[in-house]
PLY file of the C-alpha trace (Angstrom):
ply
format ascii 1.0
element vertex 304
property float x
property float y
property float z
element edge 303
property int vertex1
property int vertex2
end_header
-23.88 -78.38 45.40
-21.58 -80.77 43.56
-18.47 -80.07 41.54
-16.46 -82.56 39.44
-12.78 -81.64 39.50
-10.53 -83.08 36.79
-6.91 -83.89 37.54
-3.98 -85.95 36.35
-3.25 -89.06 38.39
0.33 -88.34 39.47
1.08 -87.92 43.16
1.80 -84.22 42.70
-1.31 -83.59 40.61
-3.47 -85.38 43.18
-1.92 -83.27 45.96
-2.88 -80.14 44.05
-6.40 -81.43 43.39
-6.96 -82.37 47.05
-5.66 -78.99 48.16
-8.10 -77.35 45.76
-10.90 -79.57 47.06
-10.13 -78.60 50.66
-10.10 -74.89 49.83
-13.35 -75.12 47.90
-15.08 -76.91 50.78
-13.76 -74.34 53.24
-15.10 -71.53 51.07
-18.51 -73.12 50.35
-20.34 -74.98 53.12
-22.18 -78.03 51.83
-20.20 -78.33 48.61
-19.44 -81.89 47.44
-16.31 -82.30 45.33
-15.61 -85.38 43.20
-12.08 -85.89 41.88
-12.01 -87.29 38.34
-8.63 -88.64 37.19
-7.86 -87.96 33.51
-4.89 -89.59 31.80
-3.02 -87.15 29.56
-0.63 -87.63 26.66
2.26 -86.63 28.92
1.29 -89.42 31.33
0.93 -92.07 28.61
4.38 -91.35 27.21
6.17 -90.58 30.46
9.48 -92.01 29.25
9.58 -90.00 26.01
11.03 -86.55 25.55
8.29 -83.93 25.63
9.61 -82.43 22.41
8.93 -85.71 20.63
5.17 -85.12 21.01
5.25 -81.41 20.31
5.58 -80.37 23.94
2.71 -77.91 24.20
-0.27 -78.89 26.30
0.67 -82.55 26.73
-0.32 -82.48 30.40
-3.54 -80.50 29.99
-5.28 -81.17 26.65
-7.25 -84.24 27.73
-8.43 -82.45 30.86
-9.58 -79.54 28.70
-11.34 -81.97 26.35
-13.18 -83.54 29.31
-14.13 -80.06 30.50
-15.55 -79.01 27.12
-17.40 -82.35 26.82
-19.12 -81.73 30.16
-17.49 -84.71 31.86
-15.96 -82.45 34.54
-16.83 -78.98 35.80
-13.30 -77.69 36.38
-9.72 -78.79 35.80
-6.72 -78.42 38.09
-3.38 -77.69 36.43
0.16 -76.79 37.30
0.07 -73.34 35.75
3.45 -73.79 34.06
1.94 -76.68 32.03
-0.84 -74.51 30.56
-0.10 -73.05 27.12
-0.33 -69.27 27.04
-2.90 -69.51 24.22
-6.23 -70.40 25.91
-8.20 -73.38 24.65
-11.38 -72.21 22.93
-14.34 -72.22 25.32
-12.27 -72.38 28.52
-11.09 -69.80 31.03
-8.74 -69.68 33.99
-11.19 -68.96 36.81
-8.71 -68.87 39.71
-5.03 -69.07 40.54
-4.18 -70.34 44.01
-1.63 -68.58 46.19
1.77 -69.50 44.88
4.24 -71.78 46.63
7.99 -71.14 46.49
8.63 -70.72 42.73
12.35 -71.52 42.77
14.18 -74.56 41.45
16.16 -76.78 43.79
19.36 -78.77 43.48
18.74 -82.31 44.74
21.92 -84.15 45.71
23.18 -86.51 48.39
26.56 -84.82 48.74
26.47 -81.32 47.24
24.31 -78.50 48.54
25.00 -75.91 45.83
25.57 -75.87 42.09
29.05 -74.48 42.64
29.86 -77.44 44.92
29.26 -80.08 42.23
32.43 -81.86 41.06
33.74 -81.12 37.61
31.84 -83.11 34.97
29.04 -84.02 37.39
25.97 -85.72 35.87
22.89 -83.56 36.43
19.44 -84.88 35.59
16.94 -82.52 33.98
14.62 -82.59 30.99
14.30 -78.81 30.93
16.14 -76.71 28.29
15.56 -73.69 30.54
17.35 -75.23 33.51
20.08 -76.75 31.37
20.85 -73.48 29.58
21.10 -71.36 32.71
23.13 -73.89 34.69
25.45 -74.57 31.75
26.11 -70.83 31.48
27.39 -70.90 35.06
28.97 -74.38 34.91
29.81 -75.37 31.31
31.66 -78.44 32.60
28.48 -80.14 33.86
27.06 -83.15 31.99
23.29 -82.96 31.60
21.22 -86.15 31.44
17.75 -86.10 29.84
15.26 -87.18 32.48
11.49 -87.83 32.58
9.20 -89.55 35.04
7.61 -88.52 38.32
9.50 -86.95 41.21
9.88 -90.22 43.14
11.32 -91.98 40.08
13.85 -89.22 39.52
14.90 -89.08 43.16
15.22 -92.87 43.13
17.76 -92.65 40.28
19.75 -90.13 42.27
19.75 -92.29 45.40
20.79 -95.30 43.29
23.91 -93.40 42.23
22.94 -92.96 38.58
23.27 -89.18 38.87
25.21 -86.67 40.93
22.28 -84.24 41.16
18.79 -83.39 39.92
17.11 -80.06 39.37
13.43 -80.01 40.41
10.88 -77.43 41.50
10.90 -76.54 45.20
7.09 -76.55 45.20
6.88 -80.17 44.06
9.53 -81.36 46.50
7.76 -79.62 49.37
4.27 -80.82 48.44
5.44 -84.43 48.17
7.40 -84.33 51.42
10.79 -85.14 49.87
13.45 -85.13 52.61
14.63 -81.48 52.85
18.10 -82.72 53.75
18.43 -83.84 50.10
17.81 -80.48 48.45
18.47 -76.77 48.57
16.88 -73.93 46.54
18.92 -72.59 43.62
19.26 -68.78 43.82
17.18 -67.01 41.18
20.20 -64.96 40.11
21.63 -68.29 38.91
18.48 -69.95 37.56
15.14 -68.24 36.99
12.12 -70.57 37.24
9.60 -71.39 34.54
6.82 -68.82 34.10
4.03 -69.78 36.51
6.14 -72.30 38.45
4.71 -73.04 41.90
1.20 -71.82 40.99
-1.95 -73.92 40.56
-4.63 -72.86 38.06
-8.31 -73.83 38.06
-9.86 -73.88 34.58
-13.59 -73.88 33.82
-15.82 -73.57 30.79
-15.92 -69.91 29.81
-19.72 -69.75 29.79
-20.22 -71.67 33.07
-20.96 -68.69 35.32
-22.00 -70.66 38.44
-18.83 -72.77 38.50
-16.63 -69.76 37.76
-18.24 -67.96 40.70
-17.58 -70.92 43.02
-13.95 -71.20 41.98
-13.27 -67.45 42.04
-13.24 -67.56 45.84
-9.84 -69.29 45.63
-8.17 -66.66 43.44
-5.09 -64.98 44.96
-4.78 -61.53 43.40
-1.06 -60.96 44.02
-0.13 -64.36 42.58
-2.40 -63.70 39.61
-0.68 -60.40 38.83
2.76 -61.98 39.01
1.98 -64.95 36.78
0.04 -62.82 34.29
3.26 -60.83 33.73
5.33 -64.02 33.40
2.90 -65.58 30.93
2.69 -62.35 28.93
6.48 -62.53 28.61
6.34 -66.15 27.41
3.48 -65.42 25.03
5.39 -62.51 23.49
8.33 -64.81 22.79
5.99 -67.08 20.84
7.96 -70.13 21.86
5.74 -72.18 24.20
6.29 -73.84 27.56
9.33 -75.82 26.35
11.25 -72.70 25.38
14.58 -72.18 27.17
13.01 -69.20 28.96
12.66 -68.34 32.63
10.83 -65.54 34.40
9.92 -64.48 37.91
7.69 -61.55 38.82
7.45 -60.17 42.35
4.65 -57.88 43.53
5.06 -55.53 46.50
3.20 -52.35 47.51
1.29 -52.26 44.24
4.38 -52.49 42.04
5.69 -55.39 39.99
9.20 -56.31 38.93
9.93 -59.12 36.51
13.29 -60.71 35.75
13.43 -62.88 32.64
15.96 -64.88 30.64
16.43 -66.92 27.50
19.44 -69.16 26.95
20.68 -71.74 24.49
20.61 -75.26 25.97
24.41 -75.37 26.03
24.58 -72.08 27.94
26.83 -70.48 25.33
24.38 -67.62 24.79
22.18 -66.09 27.50
20.17 -62.88 27.56
18.66 -61.63 30.82
16.61 -58.45 31.32
14.19 -56.94 33.84
11.24 -54.52 33.79
9.02 -52.95 36.43
5.92 -50.81 36.88
2.49 -50.78 38.46
1.17 -54.26 39.22
-2.08 -53.33 37.48
-0.06 -53.12 34.26
1.22 -56.73 34.57
0.59 -57.74 30.93
2.39 -54.67 29.60
5.37 -55.25 31.89
5.66 -58.86 30.73
5.56 -57.67 27.12
8.20 -55.00 27.82
10.72 -57.47 29.24
10.13 -59.81 26.30
10.77 -56.98 23.84
13.97 -56.05 25.69
15.23 -59.64 25.54
14.38 -60.06 21.87
16.08 -56.76 21.02
19.21 -57.78 22.95
19.74 -60.90 20.85
17.22 -63.27 22.39
15.28 -63.48 19.14
17.91 -65.78 17.62
17.81 -68.03 20.70
14.03 -68.27 20.57
13.98 -68.99 16.82
16.48 -71.81 17.31
14.35 -73.34 20.08
11.41 -73.71 17.70
0 1
1 2
2 3
3 4
4 5
5 6
6 7
7 8
8 9
9 10
10 11
11 12
12 13
13 14
14 15
15 16
16 17
17 18
18 19
19 20
20 21
21 22
22 23
23 24
24 25
25 26
26 27
27 28
28 29
29 30
30 31
31 32
32 33
33 34
34 35
35 36
36 37
37 38
38 39
39 40
40 41
41 42
42 43
43 44
44 45
45 46
46 47
47 48
48 49
49 50
50 51
51 52
52 53
53 54
54 55
55 56
56 57
57 58
58 59
59 60
60 61
61 62
62 63
63 64
64 65
65 66
66 67
67 68
68 69
69 70
70 71
71 72
72 73
73 74
74 75
75 76
76 77
77 78
78 79
79 80
80 81
81 82
82 83
83 84
84 85
85 86
86 87
87 88
88 89
89 90
90 91
91 92
92 93
93 94
94 95
95 96
96 97
97 98
98 99
99 100
100 101
101 102
102 103
103 104
104 105
105 106
106 107
107 108
108 109
109 110
110 111
111 112
112 113
113 114
114 115
115 116
116 117
117 118
118 119
119 120
120 121
121 122
122 123
123 124
124 125
125 126
126 127
127 128
128 129
129 130
130 131
131 132
132 133
133 134
134 135
135 136
136 137
137 138
138 139
139 140
140 141
141 142
142 143
143 144
144 145
145 146
146 147
147 148
148 149
149 150
150 151
151 152
152 153
153 154
154 155
155 156
156 157
157 158
158 159
159 160
160 161
161 162
162 163
163 164
164 165
165 166
166 167
167 168
168 169
169 170
170 171
171 172
172 173
173 174
174 175
175 176
176 177
177 178
178 179
179 180
180 181
181 182
182 183
183 184
184 185
185 186
186 187
187 188
188 189
189 190
190 191
191 192
192 193
193 194
194 195
195 196
196 197
197 198
198 199
199 200
200 201
201 202
202 203
203 204
204 205
205 206
206 207
207 208
208 209
209 210
210 211
211 212
212 213
213 214
214 215
215 216
216 217
217 218
218 219
219 220
220 221
221 222
222 223
223 224
224 225
225 226
226 227
227 228
228 229
229 230
230 231
231 232
232 233
233 234
234 235
235 236
236 237
237 238
238 239
239 240
240 241
241 242
242 243
243 244
244 245
245 246
246 247
247 248
248 249
249 250
250 251
251 252
252 253
253 254
254 255
255 256
256 257
257 258
258 259
259 260
260 261
261 262
262 263
263 264
264 265
265 266
266 267
267 268
268 269
269 270
270 271
271 272
272 273
273 274
274 275
275 276
276 277
277 278
278 279
279 280
280 281
281 282
282 283
283 284
284 285
285 286
286 287
287 288
288 289
289 290
290 291
291 292
292 293
293 294
294 295
295 296
296 297
297 298
298 299
299 300
300 301
301 302
302 303
């Protein structure tokens, strides 16, 4: 058996693809996996703001195109990069067990957001992170930042910034010195929907490949991220919306906390919902409706 696995070429994307390869080989004796690097729009314009190119799907579209053209059999994605509207003819066949979904503050001298000096320069290209942190610390100065993790950390170490905000999962997977960073509590900053999870996408009609990949699916992670993505979909704002969500599943029940905020932090709406984990899509929808009804609709409209 042979499977061609499409991936971006960044260090983090290749880590995710190799982890997927290892899990596939462990699940299927005799399987040969070929990694196929696909350059995406987000990679080609790594120094530009994501909003300049529309934002949605810039790290996944070319991989999906290669999948539909039969050049690869499956694509590996950071789930938070996948638009909530599926590409025609594709399907998410598996979601790997999630890593730590939280954000982290990366800084040489300051372990916590509250420890940053007044007016500190914080690097982030995320409206979600900026809005939540500005709500807690309106004095902070946010610097638009793109590029891979190593590039961003290099700017911090060169003294260009006082701190960065990056995903714990990426920092851990790339082996960034843990002395440089500390997780940000989720009561201060909720992560992006799907953050820390890896999705494997196949052609919808490719039953054999879907069956191979399904062995990697982690049911509890899937329930959690289904709720988070249902929330984001109900907002109708896309992956660049200033929206965060985290669902936790325990003993067959699911609780989701979600937020929307203006980029300057002046307005923030946070709500939660819970229920049976089997009802994950409905719970995600319920928390979105609660946020929109509490004034989040104006925030979401402005983000578009």
